matplotlib code that plots the C-alpha trace (Angstrom):
import matplotlib.pyplot as plt

x = [96.0, 93.2, 90.0, 89.9, 86.0, 85.6, 87.2, 89.8, 87.1, 84.5, 86.8, 85.8, 87.9, 88.9, 90.9, 92.9, 94.4, 95.8, 96.7, 100.4, 101.7, 101.9, 98.2, 97.2, 99.0, 97.4, 93.9, 94.6, 95.9, 92.8, 90.5, 92.1, 91.7, 88.0, 87.6, 89.2, 86.7, 83.7, 82.0, 81.8, 78.5, 75.6, 72.2, 69.2, 66.0, 67.3, 70.0, 73.6, 74.3, 77.2, 77.3, 76.3, 78.9, 81.7, 81.1, 81.9, 84.9, 86.3, 85.5, 87.3, 90.3, 90.5, 90.5, 93.2, 95.3, 94.7, 96.0, 99.1, 99.8, 99.4, 102.0, 104.4, 104.0, 104.4, 107.7, 109.1, 108.5, 110.3, 113.1, 113.8, 113.9, 116.4, 114.2, 113.6, 114.9, 117.9, 119.1, 119.6, 117.4, 117.5, 120.7, 120.7, 119.7, 122.6, 120.3, 118.0, 119.1, 117.1, 114.2, 114.7, 111.7, 112.9]
y = [85.6, 87.9, 86.7, 88.6, 88.4, 91.0, 94.4, 95.0, 97.1, 94.2, 91.1, 89.0, 88.7, 85.2, 86.6, 88.8, 85.9, 84.5, 88.0, 88.7, 91.9, 93.8, 93.0, 94.1, 97.4, 97.9, 97.2, 99.6, 102.3, 101.9, 102.0, 105.2, 106.8, 105.9, 107.1, 110.5, 110.9, 109.8, 112.6, 112.0, 113.9, 113.9, 115.6, 113.5, 115.0, 118.3, 117.2, 116.4, 112.7, 110.4, 108.9, 105.3, 104.4, 105.3, 102.6, 99.6, 101.3, 102.0, 98.4, 97.1, 99.5, 98.1, 94.5, 95.2, 97.0, 94.3, 91.7, 93.8, 94.1, 90.3, 89.8, 92.2, 90.5, 87.1, 88.2, 89.8, 86.6, 84.4, 87.1, 86.8, 83.2, 83.4, 81.3, 83.9, 82.2, 81.0, 84.4, 85.4, 88.6, 91.7, 93.7, 97.4, 99.5, 101.5, 104.2, 104.8, 105.4, 103.6, 105.7, 107.1, 105.3, 101.9]
z = [86.4, 86.5, 84.8, 81.6, 81.3, 83.9, 84.2, 87.0, 88.9, 89.0, 89.3, 92.3, 95.4, 94.5, 91.6, 94.0, 95.8, 92.5, 91.0, 90.6, 92.5, 89.3, 88.5, 92.0, 91.6, 88.1, 89.6, 92.5, 90.0, 87.9, 91.1, 92.4, 88.8, 88.9, 92.5, 91.4, 88.5, 90.6, 92.3, 96.0, 96.5, 94.4, 94.6, 95.4, 96.3, 96.8, 99.3, 98.9, 99.5, 99.2, 95.9, 95.9, 93.4, 95.8, 98.4, 96.2, 94.8, 98.3, 99.4, 96.3, 97.1, 100.6, 99.4, 97.0, 99.5, 102.0, 99.5, 98.8, 102.6, 103.0, 100.3, 101.8, 105.2, 103.7, 102.0, 105.1, 107.0, 104.3, 104.1, 107.8, 107.6, 104.7, 102.3, 99.6, 96.5, 98.3, 99.4, 102.9, 103.0, 100.8, 100.6, 101.6, 98.5, 97.1, 95.9, 98.8, 102.4, 105.1, 106.4, 109.8, 111.2, 110.2]

ax = plt.figure().add_subplot(projection="3d")
ax.plot(x, y, z, "-o")
ax.set_aspect("equal")
plt.show()
């Protein structure tokens, strides 16, 4: 569970490991919204420079995405072994065909 004393944008990286996938997706959504509303370039001393607020947001975004990718990789590993909640892998989706690159 995410520490509620911090905002999702400032929660530390240890919280990411214990966060649920739903919480990680929520954090990623909020980060992307914040990035969209933050100007990338700002004027400083008469020159346009990269906004210093952007780098920590991008770093946090990369951390959240890495955590989601590691979860996906661990799920795929357990699915191929047939240990996912007693099932033998995921069944094909009835609503979406397999993408041509899979």
